[in-house]
Residue, then its C-alpha position, 0 to 999 in steps of 0.5 A: m223950855a216950852r212956854d204955855v200956849l193957849l189956843d182957841r179951837r180955830q187957832f188950834l185947827g189952823l196950827v194942825s191943818g193949815a201949818g201942815a203939821a203931822y199929828a197922831w191921836a192917842a185913845p182915851s185912857d185913865q191918863g187922858a186923851f192927847l193929840y200929838v203934833a209933830c213940827p215942823g210940818i211944812r219944809n223946815y219952817l219953824e214959825f208954825g210951832g217950832a220943832g218937836i212934838l207938841v202935846f195937847d189935852i183933848r179933854a181940856n179944850h185942846a190945851f197945850v200940855r208940853r213940848i217933847v224935845t227929840p234928836a230931830s228937833r235939836q238940829p240947828r235946821p230940823e228936817n220937816v216931819k213927813g208922818i207920825c203915828a202912835n199906839a196907845t197899847t205900847g205907849r210909843l210914838y213914831f215919826t219920820t223926817l225926810s231921812r229918818l224914822y224915830c221912836l219915842d216912849l210916851r211914858t217918859d218922852e225919851t227917844l228909844w231909837e232912830k233909824a236911817l231907812p233906805d231911800g228916805c221916809d214919808r207918811l207912815a202907818i202902824h198896825p193896830s197891834g203896835k208891832t209893825l210899821y209901814v214906811p214909804t220911801l221918799e217918792k221912790d219904788h218901795w215901802n219898808i216894813v219895820d219892826a216897831l219895837t226895834g226899828d229893824l227892817t223885816a220886809r220890802v214891798e215893791t210898788k214902783n209908784g212913787a211911795h208917799n202915803t200909807i194907811c193901815g185898816p183898823d182891823g190890820k188886815r190891809v195896808y193902803m199904799a198911795g204913790l205919786k206916780a200911779p193913778y191907783l192905790f196898792v193894797l197890801d194883805t198884811e198876812s202875805l208878809 
């Protein structure tokens, strides 16, 4: 059971950025505006927020709301979280550890599915429609393109650049794929898939 956590703005920003936690922001709705922080974010160090998804209420000065327990956080030595994203329309949150991709229903806090993807996982992105995930392998040669509803692989994009970071543009037309082994950025036309 999570205990209440009261943080001032400086402490909150320290948790989110200094601890290396991954976070996703859900657009304001009738239910509020929430920030989701996935822990642990630095290796598997539990002293910076424990394990699980920490939920903060943006409109209430980032007050702690709850901790969502996941299959990943129940492990005796949880893997660190590499990336997180969410879609307010579908009400789903996704996060990656070194080896797995997870999908949570934010209306119930239940884990809907988890998948081990080929060659591990790193910092993912989601299409604005909420239908497609772009998941880099763990510094390998490709990105896995995943159906966000089912977790099924739908395509593979070869870059041979040490796949690492991913951003999907706000209009969903392009995905920006940064690798650790190349001095340039790959740009994927999403309609080419």
